[in-house]
Biotite code that builds the C-alpha atoms (Angstrom):
import biotite.structure as struc

atoms = struc.array([
    struc.Atom([-12.110, -9.179, 2.061], chain_id="A", res_id=1, res_name="MET", atom_name="CA", element="C"),
    struc.Atom([-12.863, -7.248, -1.122], chain_id="A", res_id=2, res_name="ILE", atom_name="CA", element="C"),
    struc.Atom([-13.148, -3.480, -1.584], chain_id="A", res_id=3, res_name="ILE", atom_name="CA", element="C"),
    struc.Atom([-14.115, -2.200, -5.003], chain_id="A", res_id=4, res_name="GLU", atom_name="CA", element="C"),
    struc.Atom([-15.161, 0.636, -7.240], chain_id="A", res_id=5, res_name="ASN", atom_name="CA", element="C"),
    struc.Atom([-16.287, 0.595, -10.887], chain_id="A", res_id=6, res_name="GLU", atom_name="CA", element="C"),
    struc.Atom([-12.777, -0.075, -12.267], chain_id="A", res_id=7, res_name="THR", atom_name="CA", element="C"),
    struc.Atom([-10.723, -2.046, -9.748], chain_id="A", res_id=8, res_name="ILE", atom_name="CA", element="C"),
    struc.Atom([-11.104, -4.253, -6.734], chain_id="A", res_id=9, res_name="CYS", atom_name="CA", element="C"),
    struc.Atom([-8.753, -4.778, -3.831], chain_id="A", res_id=10, res_name="LEU", atom_name="CA", element="C"),
    struc.Atom([-8.696, -8.379, -2.644], chain_id="A", res_id=11, res_name="GLU", atom_name="CA", element="C"),
    struc.Atom([-6.998, -9.444, 0.552], chain_id="A", res_id=12, res_name="GLN", atom_name="CA", element="C"),
    struc.Atom([-4.014, -11.626, -0.330], chain_id="A", res_id=13, res_name="ALA", atom_name="CA", element="C"),
    struc.Atom([-4.945, -15.297, -0.700], chain_id="A", res_id=14, res_name="ALA", atom_name="CA", element="C"),
    struc.Atom([-3.431, -18.537, -1.998], chain_id="A", res_id=15, res_name="ALA", atom_name="CA", element="C"),
    struc.Atom([-5.505, -18.241, -5.192], chain_id="A", res_id=16, res_name="SER", atom_name="CA", element="C"),
    struc.Atom([-3.447, -15.173, -6.153], chain_id="A", res_id=17, res_name="HIS", atom_name="CA", element="C"),
    struc.Atom([-0.092, -16.971, -6.224], chain_id="A", res_id=18, res_name="GLN", atom_name="CA", element="C"),
    struc.Atom([0.424, -17.401, -9.982], chain_id="A", res_id=19, res_name="THR", atom_name="CA", element="C"),
    struc.Atom([-0.530, -13.860, -10.909], chain_id="A", res_id=20, res_name="GLU", atom_name="CA", element="C"),
    struc.Atom([1.341, -12.391, -7.923], chain_id="A", res_id=21, res_name="ALA", atom_name="CA", element="C"),
    struc.Atom([4.525, -14.191, -8.948], chain_id="A", res_id=22, res_name="GLU", atom_name="CA", element="C"),
    struc.Atom([4.142, -12.870, -12.515], chain_id="A", res_id=23, res_name="ARG", atom_name="CA", element="C"),
    struc.Atom([3.723, -9.344, -11.183], chain_id="A", res_id=24, res_name="MET", atom_name="CA", element="C"),
    struc.Atom([6.722, -9.718, -8.860], chain_id="A", res_id=25, res_name="LYS", atom_name="CA", element="C"),
    struc.Atom([8.871, -10.898, -11.772], chain_id="A", res_id=26, res_name="GLN", atom_name="CA", element="C"),
    struc.Atom([7.753, -7.902, -13.813], chain_id="A", res_id=27, res_name="GLU", atom_name="CA", element="C"),
    struc.Atom([9.035, -5.569, -11.088], chain_id="A", res_id=28, res_name="PHE", atom_name="CA", element="C"),
    struc.Atom([12.365, -7.424, -11.037], chain_id="A", res_id=29, res_name="PHE", atom_name="CA", element="C"),
    struc.Atom([12.606, -7.441, -14.857], chain_id="A", res_id=30, res_name="ASP", atom_name="CA", element="C"),
    struc.Atom([12.025, -3.688, -14.739], chain_id="A", res_id=31, res_name="PHE", atom_name="CA", element="C"),
    struc.Atom([15.037, -3.350, -12.411], chain_id="A", res_id=32, res_name="GLY", atom_name="CA", element="C"),
    struc.Atom([12.989, -2.745, -9.257], chain_id="A", res_id=33, res_name="GLU", atom_name="CA", element="C"),
    struc.Atom([14.056, -4.999, -6.391], chain_id="A", res_id=34, res_name="THR", atom_name="CA", element="C"),
    struc.Atom([11.859, -3.298, -3.781], chain_id="A", res_id=35, res_name="ILE", atom_name="CA", element="C"),
    struc.Atom([8.091, -3.531, -4.153], chain_id="A", res_id=36, res_name="ILE", atom_name="CA", element="C"),
    struc.Atom([6.538, -0.859, -1.957], chain_id="A", res_id=37, res_name="ASN", atom_name="CA", element="C"),
    struc.Atom([3.466, -1.951, -0.030], chain_id="A", res_id=38, res_name="GLY", atom_name="CA", element="C"),
    struc.Atom([4.237, -5.611, -0.598], chain_id="A", res_id=39, res_name="SER", atom_name="CA", element="C"),
    struc.Atom([4.784, -6.588, 3.048], chain_id="A", res_id=40, res_name="ALA", atom_name="CA", element="C"),
    struc.Atom([8.181, -8.005, 2.024], chain_id="A", res_id=41, res_name="LEU", atom_name="CA", element="C"),
    struc.Atom([6.860, -10.053, -0.924], chain_id="A", res_id=42, res_name="PHE", atom_name="CA", element="C"),
    struc.Atom([9.940, -8.852, -2.786], chain_id="A", res_id=43, res_name="ASP", atom_name="CA", element="C"),
    struc.Atom([12.070, -10.817, -0.279], chain_id="A", res_id=44, res_name="GLN", atom_name="CA", element="C"),
    struc.Atom([10.080, -14.044, 0.144], chain_id="A", res_id=45, res_name="MET", atom_name="CA", element="C"),
    struc.Atom([8.581, -16.889, -1.832], chain_id="A", res_id=46, res_name="LEU", atom_name="CA", element="C"),
    struc.Atom([4.798, -16.625, -2.088], chain_id="A", res_id=47, res_name="PHE", atom_name="CA", element="C"),
    struc.Atom([3.860, -19.470, 0.321], chain_id="A", res_id=48, res_name="PRO", atom_name="CA", element="C"),
    struc.Atom([6.010, -18.171, 3.195], chain_id="A", res_id=49, res_name="GLU", atom_name="CA", element="C"),
    struc.Atom([4.993, -14.583, 2.394], chain_id="A", res_id=50, res_name="TRP", atom_name="CA", element="C"),
    struc.Atom([1.290, -15.471, 2.569], chain_id="A", res_id=51, res_name="LEU", atom_name="CA", element="C"),
    struc.Atom([1.779, -17.137, 5.965], chain_id="A", res_id=52, res_name="VAL", atom_name="CA", element="C"),
    struc.Atom([3.598, -14.014, 7.192], chain_id="A", res_id=53, res_name="SER", atom_name="CA", element="C"),
    struc.Atom([0.927, -11.699, 5.780], chain_id="A", res_id=54, res_name="THR", atom_name="CA", element="C"),
    struc.Atom([-1.874, -13.700, 7.375], chain_id="A", res_id=55, res_name="ASN", atom_name="CA", element="C"),
    struc.Atom([-0.070, -13.688, 10.722], chain_id="A", res_id=56, res_name="ARG", atom_name="CA", element="C"),
    struc.Atom([0.387, -9.933, 10.504], chain_id="A", res_id=57, res_name="ASN", atom_name="CA", element="C"),
    struc.Atom([-3.318, -9.496, 9.827], chain_id="A", res_id=58, res_name="HIS", atom_name="CA", element="C"),
    struc.Atom([-4.208, -11.122, 13.150], chain_id="A", res_id=59, res_name="ASP", atom_name="CA", element="C"),
    struc.Atom([-3.570, -9.087, 16.342], chain_id="A", res_id=60, res_name="PRO", atom_name="CA", element="C"),
    struc.Atom([-2.769, -12.348, 18.176], chain_id="A", res_id=61, res_name="ASN", atom_name="CA", element="C"),
    struc.Atom([-0.024, -13.437, 15.771], chain_id="A", res_id=62, res_name="THR", atom_name="CA", element="C"),
    struc.Atom([1.421, -10.199, 14.345], chain_id="A", res_id=63, res_name="VAL", atom_name="CA", element="C"),
    struc.Atom([5.226, -9.997, 14.449], chain_id="A", res_id=64, res_name="ARG", atom_name="CA", element="C"),
    struc.Atom([6.501, -8.172, 17.525], chain_id="A", res_id=65, res_name="LYS", atom_name="CA", element="C"),
    struc.Atom([8.424, -5.697, 15.324], chain_id="A", res_id=66, res_name="ASP", atom_name="CA", element="C"),
    struc.Atom([5.404, -4.835, 13.142], chain_id="A", res_id=67, res_name="TRP", atom_name="CA", element="C"),
    struc.Atom([1.734, -3.902, 13.408], chain_id="A", res_id=68, res_name="THR", atom_name="CA", element="C"),
    struc.Atom([-1.557, -5.408, 12.350], chain_id="A", res_id=69, res_name="VAL", atom_name="CA", element="C"),
    struc.Atom([-1.915, -4.918, 8.602], chain_id="A", res_id=70, res_name="ALA", atom_name="CA", element="C"),
    struc.Atom([-4.081, -5.956, 5.679], chain_id="A", res_id=71, res_name="THR", atom_name="CA", element="C"),
    struc.Atom([-2.345, -6.598, 2.366], chain_id="A", res_id=72, res_name="THR", atom_name="CA", element="C"),
    struc.Atom([-4.407, -6.395, -0.804], chain_id="A", res_id=73, res_name="PHE", atom_name="CA", element="C"),
    struc.Atom([-3.797, -7.172, -4.452], chain_id="A", res_id=74, res_name="PHE", atom_name="CA", element="C"),
    struc.Atom([-5.449, -4.778, -6.889], chain_id="A", res_id=75, res_name="ALA", atom_name="CA", element="C"),
    struc.Atom([-7.238, -6.234, -9.909], chain_id="A", res_id=76, res_name="PHE", atom_name="CA", element="C"),
    struc.Atom([-8.650, -4.488, -12.951], chain_id="A", res_id=77, res_name="ARG", atom_name="CA", element="C"),
    struc.Atom([-12.260, -5.618, -13.073], chain_id="A", res_id=78, res_name="LYS", atom_name="CA", element="C"),
    struc.Atom([-12.562, -5.742, -16.879], chain_id="A", res_id=79, res_name="SER", atom_name="CA", element="C"),
    struc.Atom([-10.027, -8.564, -17.314], chain_id="A", res_id=80, res_name="ASP", atom_name="CA", element="C"),
    struc.Atom([-8.955, -9.539, -13.759], chain_id="A", res_id=81, res_name="ARG", atom_name="CA", element="C"),
    struc.Atom([-5.353, -8.479, -14.408], chain_id="A", res_id=82, res_name="LYS", atom_name="CA", element="C"),
    struc.Atom([-3.404, -7.807, -11.214], chain_id="A", res_id=83, res_name="MET", atom_name="CA", element="C"),
    struc.Atom([-2.334, -4.170, -11.469], chain_id="A", res_id=84, res_name="VAL", atom_name="CA", element="C"),
    struc.Atom([-0.665, -3.629, -8.091], chain_id="A", res_id=85, res_name="GLY", atom_name="CA", element="C"),
    struc.Atom([-0.696, -4.155, -4.367], chain_id="A", res_id=86, res_name="MET", atom_name="CA", element="C"),
    struc.Atom([-1.347, -2.078, -1.296], chain_id="A", res_id=87, res_name="ILE", atom_name="CA", element="C"),
    struc.Atom([-0.663, -2.644, 2.401], chain_id="A", res_id=88, res_name="ASP", atom_name="CA", element="C"),
    struc.Atom([-2.804, -0.937, 5.061], chain_id="A", res_id=89, res_name="VAL", atom_name="CA", element="C"),
    struc.Atom([-1.274, -0.807, 8.535], chain_id="A", res_id=90, res_name="ARG", atom_name="CA", element="C"),
    struc.Atom([-4.021, -0.511, 11.135], chain_id="A", res_id=91, res_name="HIS", atom_name="CA", element="C"),
    struc.Atom([-1.901, 1.619, 13.447], chain_id="A", res_id=92, res_name="GLU", atom_name="CA", element="C"),
    struc.Atom([1.588, 3.076, 13.658], chain_id="A", res_id=93, res_name="LEU", atom_name="CA", element="C"),
    struc.Atom([2.637, 0.869, 16.564], chain_id="A", res_id=94, res_name="ALA", atom_name="CA", element="C"),
    struc.Atom([6.347, 0.612, 15.745], chain_id="A", res_id=95, res_name="VAL", atom_name="CA", element="C"),
    struc.Atom([8.947, 3.395, 15.492], chain_id="A", res_id=96, res_name="PRO", atom_name="CA", element="C"),
    struc.Atom([9.789, 2.716, 11.819], chain_id="A", res_id=97, res_name="PHE", atom_name="CA", element="C"),
    struc.Atom([6.171, 3.224, 10.735], chain_id="A", res_id=98, res_name="LEU", atom_name="CA", element="C"),
    struc.Atom([5.816, 6.297, 12.938], chain_id="A", res_id=99, res_name="GLN", atom_name="CA", element="C"),
    struc.Atom([8.953, 7.838, 11.481], chain_id="A", res_id=100, res_name="GLU", atom_name="CA", element="C"),
    struc.Atom([8.944, 6.706, 7.830], chain_id="A", res_id=101, res_name="TYR", atom_name="CA", element="C"),
    struc.Atom([6.436, 4.125, 6.708], chain_id="A", res_id=102, res_name="GLY", atom_name="CA", element="C"),
    struc.Atom([3.002, 5.397, 7.527], chain_id="A", res_id=103, res_name="GLY", atom_name="CA", element="C"),
    struc.Atom([-0.352, 3.667, 7.353], chain_id="A", res_id=104, res_name="HIS", atom_name="CA", element="C"),
    struc.Atom([-0.284, 2.772, 3.664], chain_id="A", res_id=105, res_name="ILE", atom_name="CA", element="C"),
    struc.Atom([2.317, 1.511, 1.213], chain_id="A", res_id=106, res_name="GLY", atom_name="CA", element="C"),
    struc.Atom([1.484, 0.727, -2.407], chain_id="A", res_id=107, res_name="TYR", atom_name="CA", element="C"),
    struc.Atom([2.900, -0.040, -5.820], chain_id="A", res_id=108, res_name="SER", atom_name="CA", element="C"),
    struc.Atom([1.587, -0.407, -9.354], chain_id="A", res_id=109, res_name="VAL", atom_name="CA", element="C"),
    struc.Atom([3.169, -2.960, -11.670], chain_id="A", res_id=110, res_name="ARG", atom_name="CA", element="C"),
    struc.Atom([5.359, -1.299, -14.305], chain_id="A", res_id=111, res_name="PRO", atom_name="CA", element="C"),
    struc.Atom([3.170, -2.169, -17.325], chain_id="A", res_id=112, res_name="SER", atom_name="CA", element="C"),
    struc.Atom([0.085, -0.646, -15.638], chain_id="A", res_id=113, res_name="GLU", atom_name="CA", element="C"),
    struc.Atom([1.492, 2.706, -14.541], chain_id="A", res_id=114, res_name="ARG", atom_name="CA", element="C"),
    struc.Atom([0.164, 6.105, -15.672], chain_id="A", res_id=115, res_name="LYS", atom_name="CA", element="C"),
    struc.Atom([-3.391, 4.738, -15.939], chain_id="A", res_id=116, res_name="LYS", atom_name="CA", element="C"),
    struc.Atom([-4.768, 6.120, -12.653], chain_id="A", res_id=117, res_name="GLY", atom_name="CA", element="C"),
    struc.Atom([-4.690, 2.842, -10.736], chain_id="A", res_id=118, res_name="TYR", atom_name="CA", element="C"),
    struc.Atom([-2.553, 4.177, -7.870], chain_id="A", res_id=119, res_name="ALA", atom_name="CA", element="C"),
    struc.Atom([-5.114, 6.893, -7.157], chain_id="A", res_id=120, res_name="THR", atom_name="CA", element="C"),
    struc.Atom([-7.987, 4.406, -7.266], chain_id="A", res_id=121, res_name="GLU", atom_name="CA", element="C"),
    struc.Atom([-6.108, 1.976, -5.039], chain_id="A", res_id=122, res_name="MET", atom_name="CA", element="C"),
    struc.Atom([-5.304, 4.685, -2.511], chain_id="A", res_id=123, res_name="LEU", atom_name="CA", element="C"),
    struc.Atom([-8.901, 5.958, -2.496], chain_id="A", res_id=124, res_name="GLN", atom_name="CA", element="C"),
    struc.Atom([-10.190, 2.448, -1.773], chain_id="A", res_id=125, res_name="LEU", atom_name="CA", element="C"),
    struc.Atom([-7.554, 1.960, 0.935], chain_id="A", res_id=126, res_name="ALA", atom_name="CA", element="C"),
    struc.Atom([-8.581, 5.262, 2.523], chain_id="A", res_id=127, res_name="LEU", atom_name="CA", element="C"),
    struc.Atom([-12.173, 4.072, 2.717], chain_id="A", res_id=128, res_name="SER", atom_name="CA", element="C"),
    struc.Atom([-10.895, 0.926, 4.414], chain_id="A", res_id=129, res_name="TYR", atom_name="CA", element="C"),
    struc.Atom([-8.940, 3.131, 6.865], chain_id="A", res_id=130, res_name="CYS", atom_name="CA", element="C"),
    struc.Atom([-12.186, 4.938, 7.677], chain_id="A", res_id=131, res_name="GLN", atom_name="CA", element="C"),
    struc.Atom([-13.783, 1.586, 8.512], chain_id="A", res_id=132, res_name="SER", atom_name="CA", element="C"),
    struc.Atom([-10.870, 0.984, 10.905], chain_id="A", res_id=133, res_name="LEU", atom_name="CA", element="C"),
    struc.Atom([-11.571, 4.381, 12.547], chain_id="A", res_id=134, res_name="HIS", atom_name="CA", element="C"),
    struc.Atom([-8.229, 5.830, 11.474], chain_id="A", res_id=135, res_name="ILE", atom_name="CA", element="C"),
    struc.Atom([-8.881, 9.565, 11.448], chain_id="A", res_id=136, res_name="ASN", atom_name="CA", element="C"),
    struc.Atom([-5.544, 10.759, 10.087], chain_id="A", res_id=137, res_name="THR", atom_name="CA", element="C"),
    struc.Atom([-3.601, 8.636, 7.616], chain_id="A", res_id=138, res_name="VAL", atom_name="CA", element="C"),
    struc.Atom([0.153, 9.109, 7.331], chain_id="A", res_id=139, res_name="LYS", atom_name="CA", element="C"),
    struc.Atom([2.090, 8.212, 4.157], chain_id="A", res_id=140, res_name="LEU", atom_name="CA", element="C"),
    struc.Atom([5.673, 8.650, 3.067], chain_id="A", res_id=141, res_name="GLY", atom_name="CA", element="C"),
    struc.Atom([7.407, 8.665, -0.302], chain_id="A", res_id=142, res_name="CYS", atom_name="CA", element="C"),
    struc.Atom([10.718, 9.675, -1.813], chain_id="A", res_id=143, res_name="TYR", atom_name="CA", element="C"),
    struc.Atom([10.869, 13.360, -2.747], chain_id="A", res_id=144, res_name="ALA", atom_name="CA", element="C"),
    struc.Atom([11.678, 12.458, -6.373], chain_id="A", res_id=145, res_name="ASP", atom_name="CA", element="C"),
    struc.Atom([8.711, 10.078, -6.759], chain_id="A", res_id=146, res_name="ASN", atom_name="CA", element="C"),
    struc.Atom([6.521, 12.541, -8.641], chain_id="A", res_id=147, res_name="ILE", atom_name="CA", element="C"),
    struc.Atom([3.875, 9.921, -9.485], chain_id="A", res_id=148, res_name="ALA", atom_name="CA", element="C"),
    struc.Atom([3.378, 9.004, -5.832], chain_id="A", res_id=149, res_name="SER", atom_name="CA", element="C"),
    struc.Atom([3.361, 12.638, -4.758], chain_id="A", res_id=150, res_name="ILE", atom_name="CA", element="C"),
    struc.Atom([0.612, 13.405, -7.284], chain_id="A", res_id=151, res_name="ARG", atom_name="CA", element="C"),
    struc.Atom([-1.354, 10.331, -6.200], chain_id="A", res_id=152, res_name="THR", atom_name="CA", element="C"),
    struc.Atom([-1.207, 11.255, -2.523], chain_id="A", res_id=153, res_name="ILE", atom_name="CA", element="C"),
    struc.Atom([-2.089, 14.891, -3.204], chain_id="A", res_id=154, res_name="GLU", atom_name="CA", element="C"),
    struc.Atom([-5.023, 13.886, -5.455], chain_id="A", res_id=155, res_name="ARG", atom_name="CA", element="C"),
    struc.Atom([-6.350, 11.918, -2.495], chain_id="A", res_id=156, res_name="CYS", atom_name="CA", element="C"),
    struc.Atom([-6.134, 14.900, -0.141], chain_id="A", res_id=157, res_name="GLY", atom_name="CA", element="C"),
    struc.Atom([-2.591, 14.497, 1.167], chain_id="A", res_id=158, res_name="GLY", atom_name="CA", element="C"),
    struc.Atom([-0.860, 17.488, 2.722], chain_id="A", res_id=159, res_name="ILE", atom_name="CA", element="C"),
    struc.Atom([2.926, 17.436, 3.035], chain_id="A", res_id=160, res_name="CYS", atom_name="CA", element="C"),
    struc.Atom([3.782, 17.864, 6.713], chain_id="A", res_id=161, res_name="VAL", atom_name="CA", element="C"),
    struc.Atom([7.490, 17.023, 6.772], chain_id="A", res_id=162, res_name="GLU", atom_name="CA", element="C"),
    struc.Atom([10.589, 16.723, 4.605], chain_id="A", res_id=163, res_name="LYS", atom_name="CA", element="C"),
    struc.Atom([13.465, 14.601, 5.886], chain_id="A", res_id=164, res_name="LYS", atom_name="CA", element="C"),
    struc.Atom([16.008, 11.956, 4.970], chain_id="A", res_id=165, res_name="LEU", atom_name="CA", element="C"),
    struc.Atom([14.949, 8.316, 4.733], chain_id="A", res_id=166, res_name="TYR", atom_name="CA", element="C"),
    struc.Atom([17.079, 5.571, 6.302], chain_id="A", res_id=167, res_name="THR", atom_name="CA", element="C"),
    struc.Atom([19.062, 5.289, 3.052], chain_id="A", res_id=168, res_name="ASP", atom_name="CA", element="C"),
    struc.Atom([19.882, 9.031, 3.095], chain_id="A", res_id=169, res_name="GLY", atom_name="CA", element="C"),
    struc.Atom([17.525, 9.944, 0.245], chain_id="A", res_id=170, res_name="ARG", atom_name="CA", element="C"),
    struc.Atom([15.119, 12.876, 0.734], chain_id="A", res_id=171, res_name="PRO", atom_name="CA", element="C"),
    struc.Atom([11.557, 11.872, 1.498], chain_id="A", res_id=172, res_name="MET", atom_name="CA", element="C"),
    struc.Atom([8.237, 13.561, 2.140], chain_id="A", res_id=173, res_name="LEU", atom_name="CA", element="C"),
    struc.Atom([5.696, 12.727, 4.826], chain_id="A", res_id=174, res_name="VAL", atom_name="CA", element="C"),
    struc.Atom([2.029, 13.349, 4.064], chain_id="A", res_id=175, res_name="TYR", atom_name="CA", element="C"),
    struc.Atom([-1.147, 13.290, 6.108], chain_id="A", res_id=176, res_name="GLN", atom_name="CA", element="C"),
    struc.Atom([-4.702, 12.786, 4.912], chain_id="A", res_id=177, res_name="ILE", atom_name="CA", element="C"),
    struc.Atom([-7.408, 13.856, 7.329], chain_id="A", res_id=178, res_name="ASP", atom_name="CA", element="C"),
    struc.Atom([-10.259, 11.379, 6.894], chain_id="A", res_id=179, res_name="LEU", atom_name="CA", element="C"),
    struc.Atom([-12.573, 13.273, 9.231], chain_id="A", res_id=180, res_name="GLN", atom_name="CA", element="C"),
    struc.Atom([-12.594, 16.144, 6.732], chain_id="A", res_id=181, res_name="CYS", atom_name="CA", element="C"),
    struc.Atom([-13.080, 13.751, 3.792], chain_id="A", res_id=182, res_name="LYS", atom_name="CA", element="C"),
    struc.Atom([-16.055, 12.175, 5.577], chain_id="A", res_id=183, res_name="LYS", atom_name="CA", element="C"),
    struc.Atom([-17.650, 15.595, 6.140], chain_id="A", res_id=184, res_name="GLN", atom_name="CA", element="C"),
    struc.Atom([-17.009, 16.582, 2.498], chain_id="A", res_id=185, res_name="ASP", atom_name="CA", element="C"),
    struc.Atom([-18.688, 13.429, 1.175], chain_id="A", res_id=186, res_name="SER", atom_name="CA", element="C"),
])
């Protein structure tokens, strides 16, 4: 599955992405980031086992019992096919963790590609995918000190609906994006 605009394309994770995905993962680690948001645990697994897990979680018949059906995409810059990030779209909030903290979408932009607008483009494309899944209200969460993510979510129509502590005790914000309104505005 591919979703695209003029600048980037989101491609559902596939075996052909392994080399570039591993380079991107290493860049996060080299940058001191051991958690890659929206990676569906890629930060904790080797690519082959991660891809099996991701594919299982994409299928309602094989999704893990403690998770929900999800589609994980890699984001590529169209001009040179460089992988600029990844984004995970959860089709529903079927588990307590996602209802409370995680939301429908998690994403990250590789360190060398930040501050170029890719997060906003990725989120906009993911929101259009959510519309195709008939998700009317998208929920997202981020740390309260993650100014870049806050700006991205707000640029895409996010309204802060809750402030609370995350499982690690850090303050976080919960946002909602009403896709019914976005559809009417389009």
